[in-house]
N, C-alpha and C positions, 0 to 999 in steps of 0.2 A: 083875490081870487085866484091867480096864478099861483101863488105860494100855496094856497089850500090844495089846489089840484095837484102840485108837485109833491105836496107832504102826503096827500092821500094815496097817491100811487106808490110812493116810496116806502109806506107802511105795508102796503099790500104785497110787495115785492120781497124777496130775500135782499138784506142790505148788501150781502157779499158780492152781489151782482154790479155794485157800483164800486169796488175796489178792486184792483189789480193786484192780486195775492202772489202772481208769478214774479212780478217785479219785486214787491216787497219781500218776497221770502229769498229770491236771489240776492237782494243787498244785505239782509241778515246773514245769509250764509257766507258771504264775502266777508263782512265785519267779523264774523266768528273766526273766519281763518286767519284774519288779520292780527286778532287778539291773541290767536294760537301761536302765530308767528313771531310777535312781539315777545310774548312772554318766554318763547325758547331764545330768542335771540339775545335777551337781557337774564336770563336764567343764570344765576351764579357769577354774574356781572356786577354785582351790587348796584344795579340800575334797576329795580323793581317798580320804582316811582314811575318809569315811563310806561309799563304795562298798566299801573294803576289810572293813571291820567288818560290814559287811552281809553279804559273801561269807562272812566265817568263821562269822557266826550262822546263815547258810543251812546251812552244812554240819553244825554242831552241830544244828540243828534237824532235819534229814532223818534225822539217825544217830538222835536221841530218837524220831521219828516212827516209824521202823521197828523200834525197840526196844519202843516202848510197843505196837505190834501184836502182839507175841508175848509180851506178859506176861498171864500167867493172871488171868482176872477176880478171884478170890479174893484175889490179891496186891494187885490196885488197891483193892479194897473195905477191906482191913485196914489200909492206910495213910491212908485218907481223913481221920481225924480229926488224925492227925500232921501231914498237910500243910495242913489248915485253920488249925490251933493255930499252926503255924510261921509261915502267912501273917499272921494276926491280930498276932503279935509284931513281924513287919517292919513291918507298918502302924502300928503303935504307934511303933516304932523312927524310922520316917520321919519322923513328927511332931515328934520330940525333934532327931535330929541328921540330919536330911534335907538333900538338897541342893535349893535352889530353882532353877527354870528358868522363865522367863516367868510369874512370880507364883504358880508351884504347886510347893510343898515335896514332892514326890513321888517323890525317888530317893535312893537309898543310894550314895554314892561310894566305890569301892574302886581308887584309882589312876586309871587311865584307863577302868575299867569302870565303868557304871551301872546299878544294878538297880532296876527300878521294880516295887515291891510290888503295886500296884493291878491290873496286867496279869496276874500269876499269881493273884491273888485270884478272878478271873474263873472260872478253871479249878478251884481248890478249893471255891470256893462252889458250883459245879455241882455237882462231886462228892459233896460232902456232902448238898446237896439230893437228889440221885439217890439216895443211900444210904438216907437217911430215908424218902422216899417209896416205895423198892422193900421197904421192912420190912413183914414180915406184920403184917395188922392195920391198917395206915395207912388213914386215910379223910380226904381233903381237905376233905370237907364239915363235919367235925367242927371245933369252935372250938379244942380242944386240940391236934390235930394241925396245924391252917391256923396257929395262933398259933407252934407251935415253927418252922415254915416261916419265918414272918416274922422270928423272932428270927434264924435262921441268916442271913437275907438283911439285915436291918438293921444287925447288928453290923460287917461290912466296909464296908458303903455309908457308915454314919456317919463312920467313920474315913478313908474316901476324901473325903466331902464336907468333912471339916475341912482338907483339904491345901490349898487346895479344889480339887478336879478334879471339876467339875460334868459335863464330858462323859463321863468314865467312870461317872460317878454313873447317867447315862441309860442306859448300856450293862446295868448292873445292872437297872435298871426292866424293861427289854426282855426281859431273861432271865428274870425271876421271872415275867411276865405269861406268856411262852412255856411256862415249867415248868408254871404253873398249867393252862394249857389242855391241855398233854400228859397232866396228872395227873387229867384229867376235872372239873375245876372249872367251876361255873356259867357258861355262855357269855355270858349277860345281863351280868353282872358283868364280866367280861373284855372285853366290847364296850363298856363304860362307861369301863374304866380306859385302852382303846387311843382312844376318841372324845374323851374330855376333852381333852388335850394338842392333838389336831387343832384343836378348837373353841376353844380358846385362843389358838392360834397365829393362826387366822382373824381372831379379835376383834381383834387387833393392828392389822390392816388398816383397820378402821373398823367402825361399827355396821351397815353393811349386809352385810359378810361375816359378822358375829358373827350376826345374824339368820337369814342364808341357811344357814350350817353349823347353826345349832342347829336349824333347821326339817327339815334333811335328817336329821340326828341322832334327832329325833323321830319321823318317818317311819319309819326303819329300827328303831327301838326298839319301835316299835308291832307290827312283823311277828313279835316274838319271841312275841306273845300271852299276855305275862304279866298278872298282876292289874292291874287300872287304877291302884292306888295304888302299885304297884311301878313301872309305867312312867313315872307323872307324878313320883315320887320320882328316877329315875334323870335324867328331863329337868330337873328343878329343881337337881340336884347339878352337871351339866354347865353348865346355863345360869349358875348362879352362879359357878362356876370362871372362865368366859368373861368374866363380868361383872367380876369382881374382878382379872382379869389386868392390866390397864392400871394400876389402883391399885397393885398390887404391882409392876409395871415401875417406877414411879415412885420406889420405896424402894431399888432395887437399886444397887450400886456405879457409879460413872460409867463406868468401863470396860464393865461388862455392858449397861448402857444402850445404849452405843455399839454393842455387837456386835449387839443387837436393832435398832437403827435401821439399822446397815448391811444386815442382813437384809432388811428392808422395803424399803430403798433404797440398794443399794451406791453410787451416785452421790453420796450424800449426805456421804461422807468419801472423798473421791477422793485425798486424800494422807495419809490415816491408815489405819487398818484395813480401810477399804473398797477400799485400793488393790489388796490381794492378790486380794479376790474380783473386782475388775474385771480384772486382769491375767489371772487364771486363765480367765475367761469368754472373754477375748480369745484366750487360747492354744487354748482348745478350739474357737473358731470358726475360727481361722487354719487347722486342720488340713485343712478341707474333707472330701472324700470318702477320699483315700488319704494325706493328709498331707505335710508338707515334707521328709520324708527323715530318716533316722537323724543325729543331732548338728546337723540344720538348722533345728530350730524357732526362730522369731524371739525369741519371749517366753522360752522355756527357754535359747537359746545366750546371749541379751545379759543374762540373769539378772534378769529383770523381776520375778520372783515370789521373794519372800524365803523360805527354807526349804522351796522346792518339794519336795523330797525327803520331805517328811512329809505335812502336811494336804493339800497340792494336787498330789500326785505322778499323780493321773489325768489332769491336763493335759497330762503328757509323753507318753504314748502316743498321746493323742488329736491333739496338735498334730503330732507328727513321724510318725505313720502313719494320721491322719484318722479319720473316723467308722469305718471299718472296724477300726482298731486300739482304739479305744474300745468297739466292738461286741465285739470279741474278749475283751477284758477282762471285760465284763459278762457275756457268754457262759459263759466259763469259770467265773466266781463263781457263777453261776446255776446251773450244772451241779454245782457242788460243794455247793452249798445242797440241791439236789434230792437228790444222792446221800446226804447226810446225813439227810433225811427219810425216803427210801425204806429205808435201812439200820435207821432207828429203828422203821418201821413192821414190819419183816420179823422184828426181834430179838424172841426167845423170853425173854430177859434182861431184866425191867423196867429194872434198874439200866443197862446198857449202851443201853437205847433211849432212856431218858431223857437220858443224856449225849451220844448222838449227836445226838438232836434239839436239845437245849441248844446244842451246839457250832455246830450251823447257824443257831440263832436269833442267836447272837453274830456269826457271819460276815455274816448277812443284814443285821442292823442297822447294823454297821460299814459295809458297801458301799454300803446305801442313804444313809445319813447323810453319809460322805465325798464320794461322787460328786455328792450334792445340792449339797455345800458348793462343790464344784470348779465346779459350774453355776449356783451361785447362788439356788438354790430353797430350802435349808437353812442356818439361821444357822450361822456358824463356831464351832464348839465343841470343836476339838481332836481329832477322832474320826479315826484312821489307817485306810488302806485295806488289808484282808488280804492278806499276802505281797507287796504291792508298796512300801508307806510304809516308810521307815527307821525302825529302832527293834528293839534286840536282845530286849528282855522282850517286846514285842508280838509279834514274829516267832516265837519260841521257844514262846510259849502259843499261837499258831493252830497250829503244827506238832504239838505235843501234842493238841490237839482234834481234827486229822484223824488223830492215832494210835490215839485211841481209836475213830474211826469205824470205822477199818481193823480194829481189835481185834474190835468187835462183829459186822463183817462176817465176819471169821474165825471167831470163836466160833460163830456162826450156822451156817455152812458145816459145821464139825466136828461140830455137834449132829445135822446130819441124817445122817451116815454112822454114828454111835456108836449 
């Protein structure tokens, strides 16, 4: 009877009311910009196969996104454990028989097709976290439930860290903090979790920056009006982390220390890893207001930026279409992130609300870090730009995340009329 009622009402109304066209068209536009940028970055470089593969993945991803939009919520929740378990097995397999690229053993190779389990792990981990949090009786403030969340988080992160893929590990950290926030966890603790890496980064620039950043943290911490010993303990934790950062850096591998040195001063390694950052910054600057024109970017056309179609893809639209082109990309990403948050806030389904919010956090973190890498204000850590950077596993994962947002939107709209 309920199904007949839903179907009857659905047929009498415009089907478009149940589909979030704004989110869909934003995603399609970003994908198109990505394809144009990849084509330009690989133009005359003898690597047209990269564009062709990205085009195929885009078609597959779009189909998956639309398909996921119309899957009943209960079907998704019923396969969460299967998806997560399969992903864990793939992460274990990649450590044993995985293909190594750029020092990271993170791909399973099937002929010309490479699968990156770490990308899909973002999706499966998000789904399992959402399922557990939406379970009746869950309380994020209890040690038992918080411990279970940590276990779900730690298992895939540990396996990914062993590859080693430190960049993707930071994505999981951002996702976990975002999920804790949306689940109603203590804001002061979340503030400490967010502020600690910022103070650590500033401390790498010198003692003056360390003192300044810690002072700002202390002032903001005091505004939470917690017990004095709680506030002092938080300041001590963040202060110790910042103080120890330079000691820890000295114990890192040479290539890791070099990346940090490049972040602090790209010009210190102009002929090594710093070369990519310097050329990317030049490409962004060369674009001016309106850009050099499609296929006319100097840095892009002359192939000055190695593998520009991945980590430094943002420098392509900014060089060829200028500040306006870069602003368009940022604006579209910001709109997509905003849609994910709005959908999450409006959803009556706790599961879909968490999934939509978590998807937005993943896209937000990737966008901030990748664009920061391209303009030299964030360390290079191999974080791609959503829908623009080349990579099949990454692209399909992003399409799935948006598909879940569309699903949450559709489900909420249907609930309002039934």
